[in-house]
C-alpha positions as CSV (number, residue, x, y, z in Angstrom):
1,M,-14.2,16.5,-14.8
2,T,-17.4,14.6,-15.8
3,D,-17.1,15.3,-19.5
4,A,-13.4,14.4,-19.5
5,Y,-14.1,11.3,-17.4
6,G,-16.5,10.1,-20.2
7,L,-13.6,10.2,-22.7
8,L,-11.7,7.6,-20.8
9,T,-11.9,4.0,-22.0
10,D,-12.6,1.2,-19.6
11,K,-9.0,0.0,-20.0
12,E,-7.7,3.5,-19.1
13,K,-9.9,3.7,-16.1
14,E,-8.8,0.2,-15.1
15,T,-5.2,1.2,-15.2
16,L,-5.8,4.4,-13.2
17,R,-7.6,2.4,-10.5
18,L,-4.6,0.2,-10.1
19,I,-2.6,3.3,-9.4
20,L,-5.1,4.1,-6.7
21,H,-4.5,0.6,-5.5
22,G,-0.8,1.2,-5.0
23,H,0.6,-0.3,-8.2
24,D,3.5,1.2,-10.2
25,A,3.9,0.6,-14.0
26,K,5.7,-2.7,-13.5
27,S,3.3,-4.2,-11.1
28,M,0.4,-3.0,-13.2
29,A,1.9,-4.8,-16.2
30,R,2.1,-8.0,-14.2
31,E,-1.4,-7.6,-12.9
32,L,-2.9,-7.0,-16.3
33,D,-0.6,-9.4,-18.2
34,L,0.6,-6.5,-20.4
35,S,3.9,-4.9,-21.3
36,V,5.1,-1.9,-19.4
37,H,4.9,0.0,-22.7
38,T,1.2,-0.7,-23.1
39,V,0.5,0.3,-19.5
40,N,2.4,3.6,-20.0
41,E,0.5,4.2,-23.3
42,R,-2.8,3.9,-21.4
43,L,-1.6,6.3,-18.7
44,R,-0.3,8.7,-21.4
45,N,-3.7,8.7,-23.1
46,A,-5.6,9.2,-19.8
47,R,-3.4,12.2,-18.9
48,R,-4.0,13.7,-22.4
49,K,-7.8,13.3,-22.1
50,L,-7.9,14.6,-18.6
51,E,-5.5,17.5,-19.5
52,V,-3.0,16.8,-16.7
53,T,0.7,16.2,-16.7
54,S,1.0,13.4,-14.3
55,S,-0.6,10.0,-13.7
56,K,-0.9,11.0,-10.1
57,E,-3.2,13.8,-10.9
58,A,-5.2,11.7,-13.3
59,A,-5.7,9.1,-10.6
60,R,-6.7,11.8,-8.2
61,L,-9.3,13.1,-10.7
62,L,-10.6,9.5,-11.2
63,L,-11.0,9.2,-7.4
64,E,-12.9,12.4,-7.2
65,E,-15.2,11.3,-9.9
66,E,-15.9,7.7,-8.8
67,G,-15.6,8.2,-5.0
68,D,-16.9,5.1,-3.3
69,S,-18.1,3.7,-6.5
70,P,-18.1,-0.1,-6.7
71,Q,-15.8,0.3,-9.7
72,L,-12.9,1.0,-7.4
73,P,-10.7,-1.9,-6.5
74,P,-12.1,-4.1,-3.7
75,N,-9.0,-3.5,-1.6
76,F,-8.9,0.2,-2.2
77,M,-7.5,1.9,0.9
78,G,-9.5,4.2,3.0
79,H,-13.1,3.6,2.3
80,K,-14.9,0.3,3.1
81,Q,-12.1,-1.3,5.2
82,L,-11.8,-4.6,6.9
83,G,-13.6,-4.7,10.1
84,E,-15.8,-1.6,9.4
85,A,-19.6,-1.5,9.4
86,G,-20.8,-2.9,6.2
87,A,-18.5,-5.9,6.1
88,S,-19.8,-8.4,8.5
89,G,-17.9,-8.4,11.8
90,A,-18.5,-12.1,12.1
91,A,-17.0,-12.6,8.6
92,A,-14.0,-10.5,9.5
93,Q,-13.3,-12.8,12.5
94,A,-14.4,-16.0,10.9
95,V,-11.0,-17.4,10.0
96,P,-8.9,-18.0,13.1
97,P,-5.2,-17.2,13.0
98,K,-4.0,-20.8,12.7
99,A,-6.2,-21.4,9.7
100,R,-4.7,-18.5,7.7
101,T,-2.3,-19.2,5.0
102,G,0.3,-16.6,5.9
103,R,0.0,-15.0,2.5
104,A,-2.1,-11.9,3.6
105,L,-0.9,-9.3,5.9
106,I,-3.1,-7.6,8.5
107,T,-2.8,-3.9,8.5
108,G,-5.1,-1.6,10.4
109,G,-7.9,-0.7,8.1
110,I,-6.4,-1.8,4.8
111,L,-6.4,-5.2,3.3
112,L,-3.2,-6.2,1.5
113,M,-2.7,-9.6,0.0
114,S,1.0,-10.7,0.2
115,L,3.5,-13.3,1.1
116,L,3.4,-12.1,4.6
117,L,0.9,-11.6,7.4
118,A,-2.7,-12.6,7.2
119,V,-5.4,-9.9,7.1
120,L,-3.8,-6.6,8.2
121,A,-5.8,-3.9,6.6
122,L,-2.6,-1.4,2.7
123,N,-2.3,-1.7,0.0
124,P,2.2,0.8,-0.2
125,S,1.2,3.4,0.3
126,L,-0.6,7.7,-0.6
127,P,-3.6,10.1,-4.9
128,F,-1.9,6.7,-5.0
129,V,0.8,8.2,-7.0
130,Q,4.5,7.4,-7.1
131,S,6.9,10.2,-6.6
132,E,10.0,10.1,-8.8
133,Q,13.1,9.4,-6.9
134,S,15.5,11.7,-8.8
135,D,17.4,14.9,-8.5
136,T,14.4,16.7,-10.0
137,R,12.4,16.3,-6.8
138,S,11.6,19.5,-5.0
139,F,13.2,20.1,-1.6
140,E,9.8,19.7,0.1
141,V,9.1,16.4,-1.7
142,A,12.5,15.0,-0.9
143,T,12.2,16.0,2.8
144,A,8.8,14.3,3.0
145,D,10.1,11.2,1.3
146,A,13.0,11.1,3.7
147,E,10.7,11.3,6.7
148,M,8.5,8.5,5.3
149,E,11.6,6.3,4.7
150,A,13.1,6.9,8.1
151,A,9.8,6.0,9.9
152,A,9.4,2.8,7.8
153,R,13.0,1.7,8.4
154,E,12.7,2.3,12.1
155,W,9.7,0.1,12.3
156,L,11.2,-2.6,10.0
157,A,14.3,-2.7,12.2
158,L,12.0,-3.9,15.1
159,V,10.5,-6.6,12.8
160,D,13.9,-7.7,11.5
161,A,15.0,-8.1,15.2
162,G,12.0,-10.2,16.0
163,E,10.7,-7.6,18.4
164,W,7.1,-8.5,17.8
165,R,5.6,-6.7,20.9
166,A,7.7,-3.5,20.3
167,S,6.8,-3.5,16.6
168,Y,3.1,-4.0,17.4
169,D,3.2,-1.2,20.0
170,A,4.7,1.1,17.3
171,T,1.8,0.6,14.9
172,G,-1.2,3.0,14.5
173,A,-4.6,2.7,16.1
174,A,-6.2,1.3,12.9
175,F,-3.7,-1.6,12.9
176,R,-4.3,-2.4,16.6
177,E,-8.0,-2.2,16.3
178,L,-8.0,-5.2,13.9
179,N,-5.2,-7.2,15.4
180,T,-3.9,-8.4,18.7
181,S,-0.2,-8.6,19.5
182,Q,-0.6,-12.4,19.6
183,V,-2.0,-12.6,16.1
184,W,0.8,-10.3,14.8
185,E,3.5,-12.5,16.5
186,E,2.0,-15.8,15.2
187,I,1.8,-14.6,11.6
188,S,5.2,-13.0,11.8
189,Q,6.7,-16.3,13.1
190,D,5.0,-18.2,10.3
191,V,5.9,-15.9,7.4
192,R,8.6,-13.3,8.3
193,V,11.0,-15.5,10.3
194,P,11.6,-18.1,7.5
195,L,12.8,-15.3,5.2
196,G,15.9,-14.9,7.4
197,A,18.2,-11.9,7.8
198,V,18.1,-8.8,5.6
199,N,21.0,-8.6,3.2
200,S,19.9,-5.3,1.7
201,R,16.9,-3.0,1.6
202,E,16.5,-0.1,-0.9
203,A,13.6,2.3,-1.0
204,I,12.3,2.5,-4.5
205,S,9.1,4.4,-4.4
206,F,7.1,6.8,-2.2
207,Q,3.3,7.2,-2.6
208,Q,0.6,9.4,-1.2
209,V,-3.1,8.5,-1.1
210,P,-5.8,11.0,-0.2
211,T,-7.9,8.6,1.9
212,P,-10.0,10.0,4.8
213,P,-9.4,11.4,7.2
214,A,-5.8,12.5,6.6
215,G,-4.5,10.3,3.9
216,H,-1.9,7.5,3.9
217,L,1.7,7.3,2.9
218,I,3.4,4.3,1.4
219,V,7.0,3.4,1.1
220,T,8.1,0.4,-1.1
221,F,11.4,-1.3,-0.6
222,R,13.3,-3.8,-2.7
223,T,14.7,-6.2,-0.1
224,S,17.0,-9.1,-0.3
225,F,16.4,-11.6,2.5
226,A,18.8,-14.5,3.1
227,G,16.0,-16.9,2.3
228,Q,14.3,-15.0,-0.5
229,P,16.2,-12.4,-2.5
230,D,14.5,-9.8,-4.7
231,T,11.5,-9.3,-2.5
232,M,9.2,-6.2,-2.3
233,E,8.2,-4.8,1.0
234,T,5.4,-2.2,1.3
235,V,4.9,-0.2,4.5
236,T,1.8,2.0,4.8
237,L,1.9,4.9,7.3
238,A,-0.6,7.3,8.7
239,R,0.1,10.4,10.8
240,E,-1.2,10.2,14.4
241,D,-0.6,13.0,16.9
242,G,2.1,14.4,14.6
243,E,4.0,11.1,14.2
244,L,4.0,8.6,11.4
245,R,2.7,5.3,12.5
246,V,2.6,2.0,10.5
247,V,-0.9,0.8,9.6
248,G,0.0,-1.7,6.9
249,Y,2.8,-4.1,5.9
250,L,3.0,-6.1,2.7
251,I,5.7,-8.6,1.6
252,G,5.5,-10.1,-1.8
């Protein structure tokens, strides 16, 4: 891989890192202020140079090559996460809940900036690679996607109902290690409640990221709230004791 890695341009690597960060082609285009066509061209060139057939595989190879390199996005899931040794514990706790803006969501072990919750450690999910939602999916992939969607929807139903304690109890250990139920409720009241009732929610992508120890799964929904139509929700899941648990939530 090292020789092939050297063939990648900085822009192609930049684009692949955004895949690792949970972006799809549209969100990458917004992030880089480019057209979707240009983003897809970069990914196509990267796949050709790495001799793979999918951007997912190209992103996985980049991850293997760069590992914990500082070149990876600062919010990359699964390595140096919020609250871990290496990031000052005092710094992680420096901003009290009331001082937060409500634009970042706390997810256990993954930092996701969003319209919702302050400082929960994503980053949808999952290599961060989006699986195609089409009839060409294999039975195994379709079954896995269905399990991810069902787990995410079950948890979101608690959030929609304002069941803050129940939704907190349904999160994974990584989430609860960084957040108390009180912080979760305060942020949810500030950010989620004003959005109002859910008019519709459609799952649009499923991602898998090979983060240690067992990887993360991300489901992205296109949601229409009464107070904010055309919103993206990203739910990050991790498997604990055989069950999928929510460890991250992003609204934006």
